[in-house]
C-alpha positions as CSV (number, residue, x, y, z in Angstrom):
1,M,0.2,0.0,0.1
2,K,1.0,3.3,-0.9
3,V,0.0,6.5,0.9
4,K,0.9,10.1,0.1
5,V,-0.1,13.0,2.3
6,I,-0.9,16.5,0.8
7,E,-0.9,19.4,3.7
8,Q,-3.6,21.8,2.6
9,S,-2.8,24.0,5.5
10,A,-1.8,23.8,9.1
11,S,-5.1,21.7,9.9
12,E,-6.2,20.4,6.4
13,R,-4.7,17.1,5.3
14,T,-5.5,15.0,2.2
15,I,-4.1,11.6,1.6
16,E,-3.9,9.5,-1.5
17,V,-3.9,5.7,-0.8
18,V,-3.1,3.0,-3.5
19,V,-4.0,-0.4,-2.5
20,D,-2.2,-3.2,-4.8
21,A,-3.9,-4.5,-7.5
22,K,-3.6,-8.3,-6.0
23,K,-5.4,-7.3,-2.8
24,V,-8.0,-5.7,-4.9
25,E,-8.3,-8.9,-6.8
26,S,-8.6,-10.8,-3.6
27,A,-11.5,-8.5,-2.5
28,F,-13.4,-9.2,-5.5
29,E,-13.2,-12.9,-5.3
30,S,-14.2,-12.5,-1.6
31,A,-17.1,-10.3,-2.6
32,F,-18.3,-12.8,-5.2
33,K,-18.4,-16.0,-2.8
34,R,-20.3,-14.0,-0.5
35,N,-22.8,-13.0,-2.9
36,L,-23.0,-16.4,-4.6
37,N,-23.8,-17.9,-1.0
38,Q,-26.9,-15.7,-1.2
39,F,-27.6,-16.1,-4.9
40,A,-30.9,-18.1,-5.8
41,L,-32.3,-18.9,-9.8
42,P,-35.1,-20.8,-10.5
43,G,-34.4,-24.4,-10.2
44,F,-31.8,-23.8,-7.6
45,R,-31.8,-23.6,-4.0
46,K,-29.9,-20.4,-2.6
47,G,-26.2,-20.7,-2.4
48,K,-26.4,-23.6,-5.2
49,V,-26.2,-22.0,-8.5
50,P,-23.3,-23.0,-10.7
51,K,-20.3,-20.2,-10.4
52,A,-20.2,-19.9,-14.3
53,M,-24.2,-19.5,-14.2
54,A,-24.1,-17.0,-11.5
55,E,-21.1,-14.9,-13.2
56,R,-23.8,-13.7,-15.8
57,Y,-26.0,-11.8,-13.0
58,I,-23.2,-11.1,-10.2
59,T,-20.9,-8.7,-12.3
60,D,-18.0,-6.6,-11.4
61,G,-20.2,-3.9,-11.7
62,A,-22.6,-5.0,-8.8
63,L,-19.3,-6.1,-6.6
64,V,-17.5,-2.8,-6.6
65,R,-19.6,-1.4,-3.4
66,D,-18.6,-4.5,-1.4
67,V,-15.0,-4.5,-2.6
68,V,-14.8,-0.4,-1.7
69,N,-16.6,-1.2,1.7
70,D,-14.0,-3.8,2.2
71,L,-10.9,-2.5,1.5
72,V,-11.0,1.5,2.1
73,P,-12.1,1.9,5.5
74,K,-9.0,-0.8,6.8
75,A,-6.7,1.0,4.2
76,F,-7.8,4.4,5.6
77,Q,-7.3,3.7,9.3
78,Q,-3.9,1.7,8.2
79,A,-2.7,4.8,6.5
80,I,-3.2,7.4,9.2
81,K,-1.3,5.1,11.7
82,E,1.4,5.0,9.6
83,Q,1.5,8.7,8.8
84,K,0.7,9.3,12.4
85,L,-2.3,11.2,11.7
86,E,-5.2,12.1,14.1
87,P,-8.5,13.1,12.0
88,I,-10.9,15.5,14.0
89,S,-13.4,15.5,11.2
90,E,-15.1,12.8,9.3
91,P,-13.3,12.8,6.0
92,D,-14.4,13.7,2.8
93,W,-13.9,11.0,0.0
94,D,-13.0,10.9,-3.8
95,L,-12.5,7.6,-5.1
96,V,-10.0,7.8,-8.0
97,Q,-10.0,4.4,-9.4
98,N,-11.7,1.2,-8.6
99,E,-11.2,-1.0,-11.6
100,R,-11.0,-4.6,-11.6
101,G,-7.6,-5.8,-12.5
102,K,-6.1,-2.3,-11.4
103,D,-4.8,-0.7,-7.9
104,L,-7.6,0.7,-5.9
105,V,-6.9,4.5,-5.7
106,F,-8.6,6.7,-3.4
107,K,-8.2,10.3,-1.5
108,A,-9.6,11.1,1.8
109,S,-9.6,15.0,3.0
110,F,-9.7,15.6,6.9
111,T,-9.2,18.1,9.5
112,V,-6.5,17.6,12.0
113,A,-5.0,19.5,14.7
114,P,-2.4,21.9,13.8
115,V,1.4,21.0,14.9
116,L,2.8,24.7,15.8
117,S,6.4,25.6,16.4
118,I,6.7,26.1,20.0
119,N,9.5,28.1,21.0
120,G,10.9,29.4,24.7
121,Y,10.5,26.6,26.8
122,D,14.1,25.3,27.0
123,G,15.9,27.3,29.7
124,L,13.1,29.3,30.6
125,E,13.4,31.3,33.7
126,I,10.8,30.6,36.1
127,E,10.9,31.7,39.8
128,Q,8.3,29.4,42.1
129,E,7.3,29.9,45.9
130,K,8.0,27.0,48.0
131,E,7.4,26.8,51.9
132,E,9.8,25.3,54.0
133,I,8.5,22.5,56.4
134,T,9.4,23.7,60.0
135,D,9.5,21.6,63.2
136,Q,6.0,23.4,63.8
137,H,4.2,21.8,60.6
138,V,5.5,18.5,62.0
139,Q,4.3,18.9,65.7
140,D,1.0,20.4,64.4
141,T,0.4,17.3,62.4
142,L,1.2,15.2,65.2
143,Q,-1.2,16.9,67.1
144,R,-4.1,16.6,64.6
145,M,-3.1,13.1,64.5
146,A,-3.4,12.7,68.3
147,E,-6.7,14.4,68.2
148,Q,-8.4,11.9,65.7
149,H,-7.4,9.2,68.2
150,A,-8.6,10.6,71.1
151,E,-10.8,8.8,73.4
152,F,-14.3,10.1,74.6
153,V,-14.4,9.0,78.3
154,T,-17.6,9.4,80.3
155,L,-17.0,12.1,83.0
156,E,-16.0,11.0,86.5
157,E,-16.4,14.3,88.0
158,D,-19.8,15.5,89.8
159,R,-20.4,18.4,88.0
160,G,-22.6,19.5,84.8
161,I,-21.6,20.5,81.3
162,V,-19.0,22.8,80.8
163,V,-17.9,24.5,77.5
164,G,-15.6,21.8,75.6
165,D,-17.4,18.7,76.7
166,F,-19.5,16.1,74.9
167,A,-23.0,15.7,75.6
168,V,-24.8,12.6,74.5
169,V,-28.4,13.6,74.3
170,D,-32.1,13.1,72.8
171,Y,-34.0,16.2,71.4
172,T,-37.2,17.2,70.2
173,S,-38.6,20.1,68.7
174,F,-41.8,21.7,68.8
175,Q,-43.7,24.6,67.3
176,N,-46.6,26.0,68.9
177,G,-46.7,22.9,71.3
178,E,-46.7,20.5,68.8
179,E,-43.9,18.2,67.8
180,I,-42.3,18.7,64.6
181,E,-42.0,15.9,62.4
182,N,-38.5,15.0,61.7
183,G,-37.2,17.4,64.3
184,S,-35.9,15.0,66.9
185,M,-32.6,12.9,67.6
186,T,-31.4,10.4,70.0
187,N,-27.8,9.6,71.2
188,Y,-26.9,12.8,69.5
189,M,-23.3,13.9,70.7
190,M,-22.7,17.5,70.7
191,E,-19.6,19.4,71.5
192,M,-20.2,21.9,73.6
193,K,-18.6,24.9,71.7
194,P,-21.0,28.2,71.6
195,E,-19.6,28.9,68.0
196,N,-21.0,25.6,66.8
197,Y,-24.9,26.5,67.3
198,I,-27.4,29.4,67.2
199,D,-27.1,31.6,70.2
200,G,-28.6,30.0,73.3
201,F,-28.0,26.2,72.9
202,V,-24.9,26.2,74.9
203,S,-26.0,28.5,77.5
204,N,-29.0,26.9,78.1
205,L,-27.3,23.3,78.5
206,Q,-24.3,24.5,80.9
207,G,-24.7,23.0,84.1
208,A,-27.1,20.0,83.4
209,K,-26.0,16.6,84.7
210,G,-26.4,13.4,83.5
211,G,-30.2,12.4,83.2
212,E,-31.3,15.7,83.8
213,E,-33.8,17.0,81.0
214,R,-34.3,20.8,79.8
215,T,-36.8,22.9,77.6
216,F,-36.0,26.0,76.1
217,D,-36.8,28.6,73.3
218,I,-34.4,29.2,70.6
219,S,-35.3,32.4,68.4
220,F,-33.4,32.9,65.4
221,P,-32.5,36.5,64.5
222,E,-34.1,38.6,62.1
223,D,-31.2,39.0,59.9
224,Y,-30.5,35.3,59.6
225,N,-28.9,34.2,56.7
226,N,-31.8,31.6,55.9
227,E,-34.9,33.6,55.2
228,E,-37.2,30.5,56.2
229,L,-35.8,30.6,59.5
230,A,-35.4,34.0,59.9
231,G,-37.3,35.2,63.1
232,E,-38.8,32.0,64.0
233,T,-39.0,30.5,67.4
234,V,-38.5,26.9,67.9
235,T,-38.7,24.9,71.6
236,F,-36.6,22.4,72.2
237,K,-36.6,19.7,74.9
238,F,-33.3,17.8,75.6
239,K,-32.3,15.1,78.1
240,I,-28.8,14.6,79.0
241,H,-27.7,11.0,78.9
242,D,-24.3,11.1,79.7
243,I,-21.3,13.5,79.6
244,K,-17.9,12.7,78.3
245,V,-14.6,14.2,77.9
246,K,-12.0,14.1,75.1
247,R,-8.8,12.3,75.9
248,V,-5.8,13.0,73.8
249,P,-3.2,10.3,73.9
250,E,0.3,11.7,74.9
251,I,2.5,12.0,71.6
252,D,5.2,9.6,72.5
253,D,6.9,6.1,71.6
254,D,3.7,4.5,72.3
255,F,1.6,6.5,70.0
256,A,4.1,6.0,67.2
257,Q,3.7,2.5,67.6
258,S,-0.1,2.2,68.2
259,H,-0.8,4.6,65.1
260,S,1.9,4.3,62.7
261,E,4.5,1.6,61.2
262,N,7.3,3.5,63.5
263,E,9.1,2.1,66.4
264,T,9.9,5.9,68.1
265,I,8.4,8.8,67.8
266,E,11.6,10.5,66.4
267,E,11.3,8.0,63.3
268,L,7.5,9.3,62.8
269,R,8.3,13.0,63.0
270,K,11.2,12.2,60.2
271,N,8.7,10.4,57.9
272,I,6.1,13.1,58.5
273,R,8.5,15.5,57.6
274,E,9.7,13.7,54.6
275,R,6.0,13.4,53.1
276,L,5.4,17.0,54.0
277,E,8.3,17.9,52.0
278,G,7.4,15.8,49.1
279,Q,4.1,17.2,49.0
280,I,5.3,20.7,49.4
281,L,8.2,20.2,46.3
282,K,5.2,18.4,44.3
283,R,2.9,21.4,44.9
284,A,5.4,24.0,43.9
285,E,6.4,21.9,40.9
286,G,2.6,21.9,39.7
287,E,2.2,25.6,40.0
288,A,5.6,26.2,38.2
289,V,4.1,23.9,35.2
290,T,1.4,26.1,35.4
291,S,3.2,29.2,34.9
292,I,5.4,27.7,32.1
293,V,2.3,26.7,30.3
294,K,0.4,29.8,30.4
295,Q,3.6,31.6,28.9
296,L,3.9,29.1,26.2
297,L,0.1,28.9,25.5
298,E,0.4,32.8,24.0
299,Q,1.7,31.3,21.0
300,V,-1.2,29.6,20.1
301,A,-3.1,32.0,18.8
302,E,-7.2,31.6,18.4
303,E,-7.1,31.6,14.7
304,T,-5.2,28.6,14.5
305,I,-7.6,26.3,16.0
306,P,-9.8,24.7,13.5
307,A,-13.8,24.8,14.3
308,Q,-14.0,20.9,15.0
309,L,-11.3,21.1,17.6
310,R,-13.3,23.9,19.5
311,Q,-16.5,22.1,18.9
312,H,-15.2,19.0,20.1
313,H,-13.9,20.7,23.3
314,A,-17.0,22.8,24.1
315,Q,-18.9,19.8,23.6
316,R,-16.9,17.6,26.3
317,T,-17.0,21.0,28.5
318,I,-20.6,21.0,28.7
319,R,-20.9,17.1,29.3
320,M,-18.8,17.5,32.3
321,R,-20.4,20.8,33.4
322,M,-23.4,18.8,33.4
323,Y,-22.4,15.3,35.1
324,E,-20.6,17.9,37.8
325,L,-24.0,19.8,38.7
326,A,-25.9,16.3,38.5
327,E,-23.2,15.0,41.4
328,R,-24.2,17.9,43.5
329,G,-27.7,17.5,43.1
330,L,-28.0,21.0,40.7
331,S,-30.0,21.5,37.6
332,L,-28.9,23.9,35.0
333,E,-31.7,26.0,35.9
334,Q,-31.0,26.4,39.3
335,V,-27.2,27.7,38.6
336,L,-28.2,29.8,35.8
337,Q,-30.8,31.6,38.1
338,A,-28.5,31.9,40.8
339,R,-25.7,33.5,38.6
340,G,-28.4,35.9,36.6
341,L,-27.5,34.3,33.3
342,S,-29.2,32.9,30.1
343,Q,-28.9,29.8,28.8
344,D,-27.3,31.2,25.8
345,A,-24.6,33.4,27.7
346,W,-23.8,30.0,29.7
347,I,-22.9,28.1,26.4
348,Q,-21.0,31.2,25.1
349,E,-19.1,30.8,28.5
350,M,-18.9,27.0,27.9
351,M,-17.6,27.8,24.0
352,A,-14.8,30.1,25.3
353,A,-13.8,27.4,28.0
354,G,-13.6,24.8,25.3
355,L,-11.4,27.2,23.0
356,F,-9.0,27.4,25.8
357,E,-8.9,23.6,26.2
358,A,-8.5,23.4,22.3
359,R,-5.7,26.0,22.4
360,L,-4.3,23.9,25.3
361,E,-4.5,20.6,23.6
362,V,-2.6,22.0,20.4
363,L,0.2,23.3,22.5
364,Y,0.7,19.7,24.1
365,R,0.6,17.8,21.0
366,S,3.1,20.2,19.0
367,I,5.8,20.0,22.2
368,A,5.3,16.1,22.2
369,Q,6.1,15.9,18.6
370,A,8.4,18.3,18.4
371,E,10.3,16.3,21.1
372,N,9.1,12.7,20.3
373,V,7.0,12.2,23.4
374,T,4.4,9.4,23.2
375,V,2.2,7.4,24.9
376,D,2.6,3.4,24.0
377,D,-0.1,0.7,24.6
378,K,2.1,-0.6,27.4
379,E,1.7,2.7,29.4
380,L,-2.1,2.3,29.0
381,D,-2.5,-1.4,29.7
382,E,-0.6,-1.1,32.9
383,L,-3.3,1.8,34.1
384,I,-6.3,-0.1,32.7
385,A,-5.0,-2.9,34.6
386,Q,-5.0,-1.1,37.6
387,E,-8.3,0.5,37.3
388,A,-9.6,-3.0,36.2
389,K,-8.8,-4.2,39.5
390,N,-10.9,-1.4,41.1
391,T,-14.0,-2.1,39.1
392,K,-13.5,-5.8,39.2
393,M,-13.5,-6.1,35.5
394,K,-11.1,-7.9,33.1
395,P,-8.5,-5.7,31.7
396,K,-9.5,-6.8,28.1
397,Q,-13.1,-5.9,29.0
398,L,-12.5,-2.5,30.4
399,R,-10.2,-1.7,27.4
400,K,-13.1,-2.5,25.0
401,Q,-15.3,-0.5,27.0
402,M,-12.9,2.6,26.9
403,E,-12.4,2.3,23.4
404,K,-16.1,2.3,22.7
405,N,-16.9,5.5,24.6
406,G,-13.9,7.1,23.9
407,S,-12.4,7.4,27.3
408,I,-9.4,5.5,26.2
409,S,-8.2,8.7,24.2
410,M,-8.6,10.9,27.5
411,L,-6.5,8.4,29.2
412,E,-3.7,8.7,26.7
413,Y,-4.1,12.4,26.9
414,T,-3.7,12.6,30.4
415,L,-0.5,10.2,30.2
416,L,0.9,12.5,27.4
417,Q,0.3,15.8,29.5
418,E,2.2,14.0,32.6
419,K,5.3,13.3,30.8
420,L,5.2,17.0,28.9
421,H,5.0,18.2,32.4
422,G,7.8,16.5,33.5
423,L,9.7,17.6,30.2
424,L,9.1,21.2,30.8
425,L,10.2,21.1,34.4
426,E,13.3,19.7,33.1
427,K,14.2,22.1,30.6
428,A,13.2,25.2,32.4
429,N,15.6,27.1,34.8
430,L,13.5,26.5,38.0
431,K,14.3,28.3,41.0
432,F,12.6,28.0,44.5
433,V,11.7,31.0,46.4
434,P,10.3,31.7,49.9
435,P,6.9,32.8,49.9
436,G,6.1,36.5,49.4
437,S,9.7,37.0,48.0
438,K,8.6,36.1,44.2
439,K,10.0,39.0,42.0
440,E,7.5,41.6,41.2
441,S,8.2,41.6,37.9
442,D,7.8,38.0,37.4
443,S,4.0,38.8,38.0
444,K,3.8,41.5,35.3
445,K,5.1,40.1,32.5
446,K,3.6,41.0,29.3
447,T,0.7,38.8,27.9
448,A,0.2,38.6,24.3
449,P,-3.0,40.3,23.1
450,K,-4.6,36.9,21.8
451,A,-4.0,35.4,25.2
452,K,-5.7,38.5,26.8
453,K,-8.5,38.0,24.8
454,D,-9.0,34.4,25.5
455,Q,-8.6,35.2,29.0
456,Q,-11.3,37.8,29.0
457,K,-13.3,35.0,27.2
458,E,-12.8,32.3,29.6
459,P,-15.7,31.8,32.0
460,S,-15.6,33.2,35.5
461,E,-16.7,29.6,37.0
462,K,-14.4,27.6,34.8
463,A,-11.5,29.7,33.9
464,D,-9.4,28.5,37.1
465,K,-10.3,25.0,36.6
466,S,-9.4,25.3,32.8
467,E,-5.9,27.0,33.0
468,S,-5.2,24.5,35.9
469,K,-5.9,21.4,34.2
470,A,-2.8,21.3,33.0
471,T,-1.4,20.5,36.4
472,K,-4.5,19.0,37.8
473,K,-3.0,15.8,38.6
474,T,0.3,17.0,40.0
475,Q,-1.8,19.3,42.1
476,K,-4.4,16.5,43.1
477,A,-1.1,14.3,44.2
478,T,0.4,17.4,46.3
479,K,-2.6,18.3,48.5
480,S,-1.4,18.0,51.8
481,K,-2.6,15.4,54.0
482,D,0.0,16.2,56.6
483,S,0.6,12.8,57.9
484,G,3.0,9.8,58.1
485,S,-0.3,7.3,58.9
486,K,-2.8,8.3,56.3
487,K,-5.9,7.0,58.0
488,S,-5.2,9.3,60.9
489,E,-4.7,12.6,58.6
490,D,-7.5,11.5,56.6
491,K,-9.7,11.6,59.4
492,A,-8.3,14.8,60.6
493,T,-9.4,16.6,57.0
494,T,-13.2,15.6,58.1
495,E,-12.9,17.6,61.4
496,T,-14.6,20.8,59.9
497,A,-17.4,18.7,58.4
498,G,-17.9,16.9,61.9
499,E,-18.3,20.7,63.6
500,S,-20.5,21.8,60.9
501,K,-22.8,18.5,61.6
502,A,-23.0,19.4,65.2
503,K,-25.1,22.3,64.2
504,A,-27.8,19.9,63.4
505,P,-30.0,20.4,66.2
506,A,-30.8,24.3,65.4
507,K,-30.5,24.2,61.4
508,K,-33.0,21.0,60.8
509,A,-35.4,21.3,63.7
510,A,-35.9,25.1,62.9
511,K,-36.5,24.2,59.3
512,K,-38.9,21.7,60.0
513,A,-40.7,24.1,62.1
514,K,-41.0,26.6,59.2
515,K,-42.5,23.6,57.2
516,A,-44.9,22.8,59.8
517,A,-46.0,26.4,60.4
518,K,-46.8,26.8,57.1
519,K,-48.7,23.6,56.4
520,K,-50.9,24.6,59.6
521,S,-51.6,28.1,58.4
């Protein structure tokens, strides 16, 4: 098979493919046999007509369509693979020659992502702020670990609730003397911190002892941020079952042995420091990559991006955004109403975000081609095999599914990005500086007019996400968990969420009260 590639423009290609006459003849013979098996004449059963007789009816002209359908798609796929072309549009076909006994010749014209000459990343001067890990960072991490392994023990002292205690309670809420439906909880542990609740909760429960009951009203202020609750009064009836205090373990060798794989507290401190330093380095490198990519992106002008590539990324952006909204339980209508946007304006935002992503892809693939950076099937198979374990699927089955839904190309692109991030860091002249000491001139570098224009077009809700996509995986990997014991620190990060949940009595019951009052009226 012979292939000739004609470059019509930076993004338009035409290939001329010549399929050898011997292969064409073989395709004609195969097509004839298939047709013969289905052919019937009076006096003959289907498929039993003699070949010589059938040839009068099954002519070469009748077989051309089958031959073309057999040869052209396969030849096209082989040709673009050999020439390392990736069409982003459906090809326009031109059948040049299809006579039996001769070579099959066809042309296909299609659009590809342009490959540009990107300069300036070799030796690029980059100053990146990077925090230094101190003994205090390590100590704070250890303290969070200890807090997560604290025990809640029953108060032995004969006293009532004080600020800082944890009270195990039942509570019921009432509106106008009637119990509010779903406005009660049992065996609920409350941390007695005034800042966790509406004014009045902690003060009304202070001094209460185990087994004691208390009833009091909570009035929401008129300027409360939830209009449905503002100005409402709800009666709460509490029963205190138990008072507990938090006992935090000592940070010593026993703690290290019990809650990590270390034998001594000093070993644990060392491992925590190394982990934190690694995380800080990865985060700083990710931010440096973002800075490099932003500067290089100025070389990818808007007008170089084919309409098909813009459309592809815009559609993918919309699909991703809709999926994210569904995951959060939101509808597009709710978001548009909250932002005061029309659907047309939102689509324009998504189109702008799609353009940004298209420019980013052109940048990456242009550098990849110049530096001969590729992703091979072995690398893809390794990742697919890992994911297959998580999904309890066979790797071949998962790969087939990914090829069908197109996600394998996204996986390839992600791996390519990661390789290019490493390459850009290696080639840049990267200098780490303390936080706040970055040269002012670095933040005031001139931006090319096209880049400014694109940044203005990027949607506010998408811009940060789009610009950081170049380093998304790097930065995700570098989010600080501050720990030598992963489980402990993962729990530590949920502490704030737990404190928010502690506000449930006020918010949940008051909301139910509002609904009950509306029903009654």
